[in-house]
All heavy atoms as TSV, in Angstrom:
chain	resi	resn	atom	element	x	y	z
A	1	MET	N	N	0.829	-1.167	0.026
A	1	MET	CA	C	-0.003	0.010	0.001
A	1	MET	C	C	0.865	1.223	0.008
A	1	MET	O	O	1.823	1.307	0.772
A	1	MET	CB	C	-0.845	0.016	1.273
A	1	MET	CG	C	-2.306	-0.162	1.011
A	1	MET	SD	S	-3.305	0.122	2.483
A	1	MET	CE	C	-3.022	-1.421	3.374
A	2	PRO	N	N	0.587	2.234	-0.785
A	2	PRO	CA	C	1.427	3.435	-0.848
A	2	PRO	C	C	0.973	4.463	0.198
A	2	PRO	O	O	1.040	5.697	-0.085
A	2	PRO	CB	C	1.209	3.926	-2.263
A	2	PRO	CG	C	-0.208	3.508	-2.578
A	2	PRO	CD	C	-0.373	2.196	-1.903
A	3	VAL	N	N	0.549	4.046	1.369
A	3	VAL	CA	C	0.163	4.984	2.424
A	3	VAL	C	C	0.664	4.445	3.747
A	3	VAL	O	O	0.962	3.268	3.914
A	3	VAL	CB	C	-1.416	5.092	2.566
A	3	VAL	CG1	C	-1.976	5.723	1.280
A	3	VAL	CG2	C	-2.065	3.761	2.797
A	4	ASP	N	N	0.775	5.362	4.723
A	4	ASP	CA	C	1.105	4.950	6.110
A	4	ASP	C	C	-0.173	4.502	6.723
A	4	ASP	O	O	-1.180	5.201	6.646
A	4	ASP	CB	C	1.648	6.129	6.911
A	4	ASP	CG	C	3.083	6.474	6.515
A	4	ASP	OD1	O	3.625	5.858	5.646
A	4	ASP	OD2	O	3.601	7.398	7.161
A	5	LEU	N	N	-0.171	3.341	7.357
A	5	LEU	CA	C	-1.379	2.844	7.968
A	5	LEU	C	C	-1.018	2.334	9.377
A	5	LEU	O	O	-0.106	1.494	9.533
A	5	LEU	CB	C	-1.956	1.664	7.152
A	5	LEU	CG	C	-3.222	1.036	7.714
A	5	LEU	CD1	C	-4.384	1.970	7.661
A	5	LEU	CD2	C	-3.527	-0.217	6.901
A	6	THR	N	N	-1.687	2.854	10.390
A	6	THR	CA	C	-1.486	2.447	11.749
A	6	THR	C	C	-2.844	2.198	12.369
A	6	THR	O	O	-3.759	3.019	12.207
A	6	THR	CB	C	-0.740	3.517	12.566
A	6	THR	OG1	O	0.499	3.821	11.919
A	6	THR	CG2	C	-0.485	3.055	13.991
A	7	TYR	N	N	-3.007	1.103	13.080
A	7	TYR	CA	C	-4.279	0.767	13.742
A	7	TYR	C	C	-4.031	0.902	15.256
A	7	TYR	O	O	-3.154	0.286	15.789
A	7	TYR	CB	C	-4.770	-0.631	13.390
A	7	TYR	CG	C	-6.073	-0.968	14.060
A	7	TYR	CD1	C	-7.270	-0.477	13.550
A	7	TYR	CD2	C	-6.099	-1.744	15.193
A	7	TYR	CE1	C	-8.468	-0.754	14.182
A	7	TYR	CE2	C	-7.281	-2.044	15.812
A	7	TYR	CZ	C	-8.445	-1.542	15.337
A	7	TYR	OH	O	-9.650	-1.834	15.926
A	8	VAL	N	N	-4.914	1.709	15.883
A	8	VAL	CA	C	-4.861	1.926	17.300
A	8	VAL	C	C	-6.190	1.396	17.898
A	8	VAL	O	O	-7.246	1.726	17.392
A	8	VAL	CB	C	-4.700	3.407	17.616
A	8	VAL	CG1	C	-4.704	3.691	19.097
A	8	VAL	CG2	C	-3.440	3.967	16.990
A	9	ASP	N	N	-6.088	0.582	18.930
A	9	ASP	CA	C	-7.284	-0.039	19.517
A	9	ASP	C	C	-8.058	0.952	20.394
A	9	ASP	O	O	-7.674	2.106	20.576
A	9	ASP	CB	C	-6.967	-1.334	20.255
A	9	ASP	CG	C	-6.189	-1.182	21.527
A	9	ASP	OD1	O	-6.055	-0.056	22.030
A	9	ASP	OD2	O	-5.778	-2.198	22.091
A	10	GLU	N	N	-9.127	0.442	20.993
A	10	GLU	CA	C	-10.027	1.277	21.803
A	10	GLU	C	C	-9.311	1.729	23.099
A	10	GLU	O	O	-9.792	2.707	23.746
A	10	GLU	CB	C	-11.315	0.529	22.180
A	10	GLU	CG	C	-11.113	-0.687	23.088
A	10	GLU	CD	C	-10.689	-1.958	22.362
A	10	GLU	OE1	O	-10.493	-1.956	21.105
A	10	GLU	OE2	O	-10.525	-3.027	23.060
A	11	ASN	N	N	-8.188	1.171	23.429
A	11	ASN	CA	C	-7.388	1.595	24.613
A	11	ASN	C	C	-6.227	2.508	24.250
A	11	ASN	O	O	-5.336	2.700	25.057
A	11	ASN	CB	C	-6.920	0.351	25.378
A	11	ASN	CG	C	-8.071	-0.496	25.868
A	11	ASN	OD1	O	-9.016	-0.004	26.450
A	11	ASN	ND2	N	-8.023	-1.782	25.593
A	12	ASP	N	N	-6.263	2.992	22.971
A	12	ASP	CA	C	-5.230	3.929	22.500
A	12	ASP	C	C	-3.870	3.287	22.357
A	12	ASP	O	O	-2.842	3.971	22.420
A	12	ASP	CB	C	-5.148	5.172	23.349
A	12	ASP	CG	C	-6.473	5.929	23.384
A	12	ASP	OD1	O	-7.174	5.959	22.381
A	12	ASP	OD2	O	-6.760	6.513	24.446
A	13	ARG	N	N	-3.854	1.952	22.149
A	13	ARG	CA	C	-2.573	1.264	21.952
A	13	ARG	C	C	-2.432	0.835	20.494
A	13	ARG	O	O	-3.385	0.410	19.847
A	13	ARG	CB	C	-2.490	0.059	22.882
A	13	ARG	CG	C	-2.585	0.464	24.299
A	13	ARG	CD	C	-1.895	-0.508	25.242
A	13	ARG	NE	N	-1.903	-0.007	26.592
A	13	ARG	CZ	C	-0.925	0.629	27.143
A	13	ARG	NH1	N	0.209	0.857	26.502
A	13	ARG	NH2	N	-1.007	1.036	28.405
A	14	VAL	N	N	-1.195	0.980	19.980
A	14	VAL	CA	C	-0.896	0.594	18.622
A	14	VAL	C	C	-0.936	-0.957	18.535
A	14	VAL	O	O	-0.262	-1.614	19.291
A	14	VAL	CB	C	0.456	1.131	18.166
A	14	VAL	CG1	C	0.840	0.616	16.758
A	14	VAL	CG2	C	0.506	2.640	18.211
A	15	VAL	N	N	-1.718	-1.466	17.598
A	15	VAL	CA	C	-1.792	-2.933	17.447
A	15	VAL	C	C	-1.293	-3.348	16.069
A	15	VAL	O	O	-1.029	-4.530	15.851
A	15	VAL	CB	C	-3.181	-3.472	17.696
A	15	VAL	CG1	C	-3.585	-3.303	19.128
A	15	VAL	CG2	C	-4.239	-2.837	16.828
A	16	PHE	N	N	-1.173	-2.420	15.106
A	16	PHE	CA	C	-0.686	-2.746	13.790
A	16	PHE	C	C	-0.155	-1.473	13.078
A	16	PHE	O	O	-0.678	-0.377	13.319
A	16	PHE	CB	C	-1.816	-3.313	12.938
A	16	PHE	CG	C	-1.456	-3.492	11.475
A	16	PHE	CD1	C	-0.782	-4.620	11.051
A	16	PHE	CD2	C	-1.766	-2.499	10.534
A	16	PHE	CE1	C	-0.381	-4.765	9.702
A	16	PHE	CE2	C	-1.391	-2.644	9.214
A	16	PHE	CZ	C	-0.718	-3.764	8.813
A	17	TYR	N	N	0.833	-1.643	12.265
A	17	TYR	CA	C	1.269	-0.617	11.318
A	17	TYR	C	C	1.884	-1.313	10.128
A	17	TYR	O	O	2.448	-2.411	10.247
A	17	TYR	CB	C	2.248	0.378	11.950
A	17	TYR	CG	C	3.576	-0.215	12.303
A	17	TYR	CD1	C	4.647	-0.063	11.406
A	17	TYR	CD2	C	3.816	-0.885	13.442
A	17	TYR	CE1	C	5.870	-0.618	11.671
A	17	TYR	CE2	C	5.059	-1.439	13.743
A	17	TYR	CZ	C	6.081	-1.314	12.891
A	17	TYR	OH	O	7.299	-1.827	13.141
A	18	ASN	N	N	1.755	-0.693	8.948
A	18	ASN	CA	C	2.375	-1.295	7.790
A	18	ASN	C	C	3.843	-0.869	7.735
A	18	ASN	O	O	4.196	0.158	8.254
A	18	ASN	CB	C	1.608	-0.967	6.507
A	18	ASN	CG	C	1.658	0.483	6.128
A	18	ASN	OD1	O	1.855	1.376	6.995
A	18	ASN	ND2	N	1.481	0.801	4.858
A	19	ARG	N	N	4.622	-1.688	7.108
A	19	ARG	CA	C	6.081	-1.424	7.075
A	19	ARG	C	C	6.585	-1.042	5.696
A	19	ARG	O	O	7.672	-1.408	5.302
A	19	ARG	CB	C	6.825	-2.668	7.549
A	19	ARG	CG	C	6.508	-2.993	8.985
A	19	ARG	CD	C	7.268	-4.245	9.419
A	19	ARG	NE	N	6.861	-4.634	10.738
A	19	ARG	CZ	C	7.565	-5.255	11.614
A	19	ARG	NH1	N	8.751	-5.663	11.262
A	19	ARG	NH2	N	7.115	-5.591	12.773
A	20	GLY	N	N	5.766	-0.311	4.940
A	20	GLY	CA	C	6.144	0.084	3.607
A	20	GLY	C	C	7.416	0.914	3.565
A	20	GLY	O	O	7.735	1.609	4.529
A	21	GLN	N	N	8.134	0.854	2.461
A	21	GLN	CA	C	9.368	1.611	2.322
A	21	GLN	C	C	9.151	3.142	2.257
A	21	GLN	O	O	10.014	3.909	2.604
A	21	GLN	CB	C	10.116	1.171	1.051
A	21	GLN	CG	C	10.603	-0.214	1.120
A	21	GLN	CD	C	11.310	-0.641	-0.178
A	21	GLN	OE1	O	11.335	0.106	-1.117
A	21	GLN	NE2	N	11.829	-1.836	-0.199
A	22	GLY	N	N	7.933	3.540	1.855
A	22	GLY	CA	C	7.673	4.965	1.686
A	22	GLY	C	C	7.017	5.608	2.871
A	22	GLY	O	O	6.439	6.672	2.736
A	23	ARG	N	N	7.143	5.002	4.064
A	23	ARG	CA	C	6.466	5.589	5.232
A	23	ARG	C	C	7.007	7.038	5.483
A	23	ARG	O	O	8.157	7.320	5.340
A	23	ARG	CB	C	6.755	4.789	6.498
A	23	ARG	CG	C	5.893	3.520	6.551
A	23	ARG	CD	C	5.970	2.923	7.949
A	23	ARG	NE	N	5.362	3.801	8.969
A	23	ARG	CZ	C	4.111	3.820	9.292
A	23	ARG	NH1	N	3.274	2.993	8.742
A	23	ARG	NH2	N	3.670	4.631	10.216
A	24	VAL	N	N	6.104	7.924	5.822
A	24	VAL	CA	C	6.454	9.279	6.177
A	24	VAL	C	C	7.243	9.257	7.490
A	24	VAL	O	O	8.256	9.984	7.603
A	24	VAL	CB	C	5.198	10.169	6.306
A	24	VAL	CG1	C	5.551	11.593	6.774
A	24	VAL	CG2	C	4.463	10.236	4.942
A	25	PHE	N	N	6.754	8.485	8.446
A	25	PHE	CA	C	7.440	8.402	9.739
A	25	PHE	C	C	7.885	6.935	9.950
A	25	PHE	O	O	7.039	6.072	9.970
A	25	PHE	CB	C	6.528	8.804	10.863
A	25	PHE	CG	C	5.985	10.188	10.760
A	25	PHE	CD1	C	4.687	10.412	10.354
A	25	PHE	CD2	C	6.811	11.282	10.996
A	25	PHE	CE1	C	4.207	11.731	10.241
A	25	PHE	CE2	C	6.314	12.572	10.864
A	25	PHE	CZ	C	5.024	12.748	10.485
A	26	PRO	N	N	9.174	6.695	10.097
A	26	PRO	CA	C	9.600	5.287	10.349
A	26	PRO	C	C	9.088	4.832	11.698
A	26	PRO	O	O	9.023	5.615	12.659
A	26	PRO	CB	C	11.145	5.407	10.349
A	26	PRO	CG	C	11.454	6.833	10.559
A	26	PRO	CD	C	10.282	7.643	10.089
A	27	CYS	N	N	8.763	3.564	11.793
A	27	CYS	CA	C	8.223	2.983	13.039
A	27	CYS	C	C	9.044	1.765	13.419
A	27	CYS	O	O	9.122	0.799	12.674
A	27	CYS	CB	C	6.807	2.543	12.838
A	27	CYS	SG	S	5.652	3.877	12.608
A	28	PRO	N	N	9.606	1.787	14.621
A	28	PRO	CA	C	10.296	0.582	15.067
A	28	PRO	C	C	9.270	-0.474	15.549
A	28	PRO	O	O	8.166	-0.117	15.951
A	28	PRO	CB	C	11.153	1.065	16.251
A	28	PRO	CG	C	10.379	2.258	16.761
A	28	PRO	CD	C	9.745	2.875	15.536
A	29	ALA	N	N	9.645	-1.730	15.544
A	29	ALA	CA	C	8.719	-2.773	15.945
A	29	ALA	C	C	8.276	-2.581	17.376
A	29	ALA	O	O	7.188	-3.028	17.782
A	29	ALA	CB	C	9.418	-4.147	15.780
A	30	GLY	N	N	9.021	-1.887	18.208
A	30	GLY	CA	C	8.678	-1.655	19.595
A	30	GLY	C	C	7.451	-0.811	19.880
A	30	GLY	O	O	7.050	-0.660	20.977
A	31	ILE	N	N	6.846	-0.238	18.790
A	31	ILE	CA	C	5.669	0.561	19.047
A	31	ILE	C	C	4.404	-0.276	19.251
A	31	ILE	O	O	3.404	0.211	19.785
A	31	ILE	CB	C	5.400	1.640	17.967
A	31	ILE	CG1	C	4.883	1.033	16.674
A	31	ILE	CG2	C	6.607	2.516	17.772
A	31	ILE	CD1	C	4.260	2.007	15.730
A	32	ILE	N	N	4.472	-1.539	18.861
A	32	ILE	CA	C	3.315	-2.387	19.077
A	32	ILE	C	C	3.015	-2.525	20.570
A	32	ILE	O	O	3.941	-2.755	21.370
A	32	ILE	CB	C	3.523	-3.810	18.467
A	32	ILE	CG1	C	3.750	-3.721	16.966
A	32	ILE	CG2	C	2.398	-4.753	18.811
A	32	ILE	CD1	C	2.573	-3.221	16.175
A	33	ALA	N	N	1.768	-2.288	20.954
A	33	ALA	CA	C	1.298	-2.310	22.342
A	33	ALA	C	C	1.621	-1.015	23.102
A	33	ALA	O	O	1.166	-0.844	24.251
A	33	ALA	CB	C	1.763	-3.483	23.111
A	34	ARG	N	N	2.287	-0.057	22.481
A	34	ARG	CA	C	2.578	1.186	23.109
A	34	ARG	C	C	1.415	2.161	22.981
A	34	ARG	O	O	0.713	2.142	21.964
A	34	ARG	CB	C	3.835	1.830	22.497
A	34	ARG	CG	C	4.313	3.065	23.210
A	34	ARG	CD	C	5.516	3.666	22.548
A	34	ARG	NE	N	6.639	2.735	22.481
A	34	ARG	CZ	C	7.801	2.988	21.878
A	34	ARG	NH1	N	7.963	4.139	21.209
A	34	ARG	NH2	N	8.732	2.115	21.861
A	35	GLU	N	N	1.174	3.027	23.946
A	35	GLU	CA	C	0.165	4.041	23.827
A	35	GLU	C	C	0.524	4.998	22.708
A	35	GLU	O	O	1.679	5.396	22.582
A	35	GLU	CB	C	0.044	4.831	25.147
A	35	GLU	CG	C	-1.296	4.746	25.773
A	35	GLU	CD	C	-1.398	5.641	26.971
A	35	GLU	OE1	O	-0.740	5.304	27.978
A	35	GLU	OE2	O	-2.118	6.643	26.904
A	36	VAL	N	N	-0.431	5.267	21.877
A	36	VAL	CA	C	-0.160	6.032	20.652
A	36	VAL	C	C	0.488	7.389	20.932
A	36	VAL	O	O	1.323	7.830	20.155
A	36	VAL	CB	C	-1.416	6.184	19.745
A	36	VAL	CG1	C	-2.427	7.118	20.387
A	36	VAL	CG2	C	-1.054	6.648	18.351
A	37	LYS	N	N	0.162	8.040	22.041
A	37	LYS	CA	C	0.710	9.346	22.343
A	37	LYS	C	C	2.228	9.230	22.605
A	37	LYS	O	O	2.953	10.233	22.487
A	37	LYS	CB	C	0.034	10.023	23.487
A	37	LYS	CG	C	0.242	9.392	24.840
A	37	LYS	CD	C	-0.563	10.135	25.878
A	37	LYS	CE	C	-0.404	9.541	27.252
A	37	LYS	NZ	N	-1.220	10.239	28.226
A	38	PHE	N	N	2.731	8.032	22.945
A	38	PHE	CA	C	4.137	7.844	23.203
A	38	PHE	C	C	4.936	7.441	21.953
A	38	PHE	O	O	6.123	7.092	22.024
A	38	PHE	CB	C	4.355	6.858	24.341
A	38	PHE	CG	C	3.812	7.330	25.652
A	38	PHE	CD1	C	2.898	6.589	26.322
A	38	PHE	CD2	C	4.201	8.566	26.184
A	38	PHE	CE1	C	2.360	6.988	27.524
A	38	PHE	CE2	C	3.699	8.985	27.414
A	38	PHE	CZ	C	2.749	8.229	28.093
A	39	CYS	N	N	4.253	7.454	20.799
A	39	CYS	CA	C	4.897	7.065	19.534
A	39	CYS	C	C	5.195	8.330	18.690
A	39	CYS	O	O	5.585	8.172	17.515
A	39	CYS	CB	C	3.963	6.157	18.748
A	39	CYS	SG	S	3.631	4.604	19.567
A	40	HIS	N	N	5.044	9.481	19.238
A	40	HIS	CA	C	5.171	10.731	18.511
A	40	HIS	C	C	6.104	11.653	19.279
A	40	HIS	O	O	6.234	11.606	20.502
A	40	HIS	CB	C	3.838	11.402	18.305
A	40	HIS	CG	C	2.941	10.555	17.456
A	40	HIS	ND1	N	2.150	9.548	17.947
A	40	HIS	CD2	C	2.682	10.620	16.130
A	40	HIS	CE1	C	1.468	9.005	16.998
A	40	HIS	NE2	N	1.791	9.611	15.843
A	41	PRO	N	N	6.748	12.590	18.555
A	41	PRO	CA	C	7.597	13.556	19.210
A	41	PRO	C	C	6.753	14.426	20.171
A	41	PRO	O	O	5.559	14.707	19.919
A	41	PRO	CB	C	8.100	14.445	18.045
A	41	PRO	CG	C	7.895	13.661	16.816
A	41	PRO	CD	C	6.755	12.744	17.067
A	42	PRO	N	N	7.317	14.853	21.284
A	42	PRO	CA	C	6.575	15.611	22.293
A	42	PRO	C	C	5.808	16.832	21.683
A	42	PRO	O	O	4.684	17.144	22.109
A	42	PRO	CB	C	7.639	16.074	23.265
A	42	PRO	CG	C	8.702	15.027	23.166
A	42	PRO	CD	C	8.691	14.604	21.705
A	43	LYS	N	N	6.384	17.501	20.698
A	43	LYS	CA	C	5.710	18.698	20.199
A	43	LYS	C	C	4.459	18.370	19.401
A	43	LYS	O	O	3.632	19.224	19.102
A	43	LYS	CB	C	6.680	19.558	19.338
A	43	LYS	CG	C	7.109	18.897	18.053
A	43	LYS	CD	C	8.074	19.830	17.292
A	43	LYS	CE	C	8.479	19.193	16.012
A	43	LYS	NZ	N	9.402	20.053	15.256
A	44	SER	N	N	4.264	17.088	18.994
A	44	SER	CA	C	3.078	16.747	18.245
A	44	SER	C	C	1.986	16.010	19.049
A	44	SER	O	O	0.952	15.688	18.572
A	44	SER	CB	C	3.466	15.923	17.022
A	44	SER	OG	O	3.929	14.660	17.409
A	45	VAL	N	N	2.259	15.757	20.363
A	45	VAL	CA	C	1.343	14.964	21.121
A	45	VAL	C	C	-0.013	15.640	21.274
A	45	VAL	O	O	-1.057	14.961	21.232
A	45	VAL	CB	C	1.941	14.632	22.548
A	45	VAL	CG1	C	0.915	14.034	23.469
A	45	VAL	CG2	C	3.131	13.680	22.372
A	46	ASP	N	N	-0.077	16.971	21.404
A	46	ASP	CA	C	-1.359	17.646	21.480
A	46	ASP	C	C	-2.178	17.410	20.235
A	46	ASP	O	O	-3.368	17.142	20.323
A	46	ASP	CB	C	-1.142	19.162	21.690
A	46	ASP	CG	C	-0.684	19.502	23.094
A	46	ASP	OD1	O	-0.799	18.636	24.001
A	46	ASP	OD2	O	-0.166	20.626	23.263
A	47	THR	N	N	-1.532	17.428	19.071
A	47	THR	CA	C	-2.265	17.172	17.833
A	47	THR	C	C	-2.733	15.704	17.761
A	47	THR	O	O	-3.890	15.437	17.370
A	47	THR	CB	C	-1.345	17.477	16.613
A	47	THR	OG1	O	-0.950	18.831	16.689
A	47	THR	CG2	C	-2.043	17.191	15.315
A	48	VAL	N	N	-1.889	14.812	18.177
A	48	VAL	CA	C	-2.263	13.353	18.189
A	48	VAL	C	C	-3.470	13.169	19.136
A	48	VAL	O	O	-4.433	12.482	18.757
A	48	VAL	CB	C	-1.092	12.505	18.656
A	48	VAL	CG1	C	-1.508	11.061	18.907
A	48	VAL	CG2	C	0.041	12.543	17.641
A	49	GLN	N	N	-3.456	13.796	20.280
A	49	GLN	CA	C	-4.574	13.648	21.236
A	49	GLN	C	C	-5.843	14.229	20.677
A	49	GLN	O	O	-6.941	13.671	20.815
A	49	GLN	CB	C	-4.220	14.295	22.570
A	49	GLN	CG	C	-3.065	13.608	23.306
A	49	GLN	CD	C	-3.423	12.240	23.764
A	49	GLN	OE1	O	-3.488	11.288	22.967
A	49	GLN	NE2	N	-3.665	12.070	25.065
A	50	ARG	N	N	-5.781	15.369	19.982
A	50	ARG	CA	C	-6.929	15.994	19.392
A	50	ARG	C	C	-7.540	15.083	18.310
A	50	ARG	O	O	-8.743	14.839	18.255
A	50	ARG	CB	C	-6.628	17.339	18.763
A	50	ARG	CG	C	-7.806	18.035	18.136
A	50	ARG	CD	C	-7.402	19.318	17.378
A	50	ARG	NE	N	-6.318	19.172	16.444
A	50	ARG	CZ	C	-6.449	18.598	15.236
A	50	ARG	NH1	N	-7.620	18.144	14.802
A	50	ARG	NH2	N	-5.430	18.534	14.431
A	51	ILE	N	N	-6.669	14.532	17.445
A	51	ILE	CA	C	-7.149	13.626	16.390
A	51	ILE	C	C	-7.808	12.376	16.996
A	51	ILE	O	O	-8.849	11.935	16.586
A	51	ILE	CB	C	-5.958	13.232	15.472
A	51	ILE	CG1	C	-5.506	14.426	14.649
A	51	ILE	CG2	C	-6.318	12.058	14.571
A	51	ILE	CD1	C	-4.198	14.239	13.948
A	52	ARG	N	N	-7.176	11.834	18.028
A	52	ARG	CA	C	-7.693	10.624	18.704
A	52	ARG	C	C	-9.098	10.925	19.246
A	52	ARG	O	O	-10.012	10.125	19.077
A	52	ARG	CB	C	-6.762	10.240	19.844
A	52	ARG	CG	C	-7.185	8.997	20.599
A	52	ARG	CD	C	-6.341	8.774	21.832
A	52	ARG	NE	N	-6.392	9.914	22.766
A	52	ARG	CZ	C	-7.423	10.144	23.605
A	52	ARG	NH1	N	-8.422	9.353	23.661
A	52	ARG	NH2	N	-7.382	11.183	24.425
A	53	LYS	N	N	-9.299	12.064	19.880
A	53	LYS	CA	C	-10.624	12.447	20.377
A	53	LYS	C	C	-11.658	12.580	19.292
A	53	LYS	O	O	-12.785	12.134	19.444
A	53	LYS	CB	C	-10.532	13.721	21.195
A	53	LYS	CG	C	-9.862	13.546	22.541
A	53	LYS	CD	C	-9.687	14.848	23.287
A	53	LYS	CE	C	-8.887	14.643	24.536
A	53	LYS	NZ	N	-8.625	15.914	25.218
A	54	GLU	N	N	-11.240	13.142	18.164
A	54	GLU	CA	C	-12.167	13.273	17.020
A	54	GLU	C	C	-12.554	11.916	16.470
A	54	GLU	O	O	-13.676	11.698	16.089
A	54	GLU	CB	C	-11.517	14.170	15.946
A	54	GLU	CG	C	-11.363	15.606	16.346
A	54	GLU	CD	C	-12.694	16.312	16.679
A	54	GLU	OE1	O	-13.601	16.272	15.797
A	54	GLU	OE2	O	-12.793	16.834	17.786
A	55	PHE	N	N	-11.617	10.998	16.395
A	55	PHE	CA	C	-11.890	9.608	15.986
A	55	PHE	C	C	-12.944	8.998	16.917
A	55	PHE	O	O	-13.942	8.407	16.478
A	55	PHE	CB	C	-10.638	8.715	16.012
A	55	PHE	CG	C	-9.685	8.922	14.874
A	55	PHE	CD1	C	-8.382	8.483	15.014
A	55	PHE	CD2	C	-10.054	9.560	13.681
A	55	PHE	CE1	C	-7.468	8.646	13.954
A	55	PHE	CE2	C	-9.139	9.725	12.668
A	55	PHE	CZ	C	-7.880	9.251	12.795
A	56	LYS	N	N	-12.705	9.111	18.225
A	56	LYS	CA	C	-13.603	8.472	19.187
A	56	LYS	C	C	-15.020	9.088	19.140
A	56	LYS	O	O	-15.994	8.386	19.441
A	56	LYS	CB	C	-13.000	8.586	20.596
A	56	LYS	CG	C	-11.836	7.616	20.779
A	56	LYS	CD	C	-11.401	7.573	22.225
A	56	LYS	CE	C	-10.325	6.521	22.351
A	56	LYS	NZ	N	-10.147	6.061	23.703
A	57	LYS	N	N	-15.126	10.349	18.783
A	57	LYS	CA	C	-16.425	10.987	18.672
A	57	LYS	C	C	-17.099	10.718	17.365
A	57	LYS	O	O	-18.224	11.118	17.151
A	57	LYS	CB	C	-16.306	12.508	18.878
A	57	LYS	CG	C	-15.906	12.902	20.283
A	57	LYS	CD	C	-15.751	14.385	20.413
A	57	LYS	CE	C	-15.314	14.782	21.815
A	57	LYS	NZ	N	-15.037	16.198	21.904
A	58	GLY	N	N	-16.365	10.071	16.420
A	58	GLY	CA	C	-16.905	9.765	15.110
A	58	GLY	C	C	-16.897	10.932	14.133
A	58	GLY	O	O	-17.533	10.886	13.105
A	59	ARG	N	N	-16.199	11.990	14.479
A	59	ARG	CA	C	-16.141	13.170	13.585
A	59	ARG	C	C	-14.975	13.126	12.598
A	59	ARG	O	O	-14.883	13.983	11.757
A	59	ARG	CB	C	-16.066	14.434	14.429
A	59	ARG	CG	C	-17.314	14.628	15.288
A	59	ARG	CD	C	-17.384	16.031	15.851
A	59	ARG	NE	N	-16.392	16.220	16.852
A	59	ARG	CZ	C	-16.607	16.925	17.979
A	59	ARG	NH1	N	-17.780	17.461	18.222
A	59	ARG	NH2	N	-15.657	17.065	18.863
A	60	GLN	N	N	-14.128	12.151	12.733
A	60	GLN	CA	C	-12.972	12.037	11.863
A	60	GLN	C	C	-12.669	10.550	11.656
A	60	GLN	O	O	-12.814	9.779	12.623
A	60	GLN	CB	C	-11.768	12.753	12.457
A	60	GLN	CG	C	-10.625	12.896	11.515
A	60	GLN	CD	C	-9.557	13.891	12.075
A	60	GLN	OE1	O	-9.899	14.779	12.855
A	60	GLN	NE2	N	-8.337	13.728	11.646
A	61	VAL	N	N	-12.344	10.132	10.447
A	61	VAL	CA	C	-12.032	8.724	10.207
A	61	VAL	C	C	-10.617	8.461	9.655
A	61	VAL	O	O	-10.215	7.326	9.544
A	61	VAL	CB	C	-13.074	8.073	9.228
A	61	VAL	CG1	C	-14.453	8.080	9.882
A	61	VAL	CG2	C	-13.067	8.803	7.883
A	62	SER	N	N	-9.904	9.525	9.310
A	62	SER	CA	C	-8.536	9.375	8.902
A	62	SER	C	C	-7.745	10.662	9.220
A	62	SER	O	O	-8.360	11.725	9.383
A	62	SER	CB	C	-8.461	9.077	7.382
A	62	SER	OG	O	-8.863	10.195	6.631
A	63	ALA	N	N	-6.473	10.529	9.321
A	63	ALA	CA	C	-5.604	11.710	9.570
A	63	ALA	C	C	-4.267	11.495	8.921
A	63	ALA	O	O	-3.809	10.370	8.748
A	63	ALA	CB	C	-5.462	11.943	11.048
């Protein structure tokens, strides 16, 4: 797939990501089971949390 794809469960933990060569952000295998907010640089955590809340409210389906 020519896109970055990450699946985060209902507990905000990463359960899957694709390992394509063209990923915008490289992901080490250690992110599986990690809370999604701890998979991003500190300066982007607020944005990640806002997107997560929009997903949970059903107002956003991709980011």
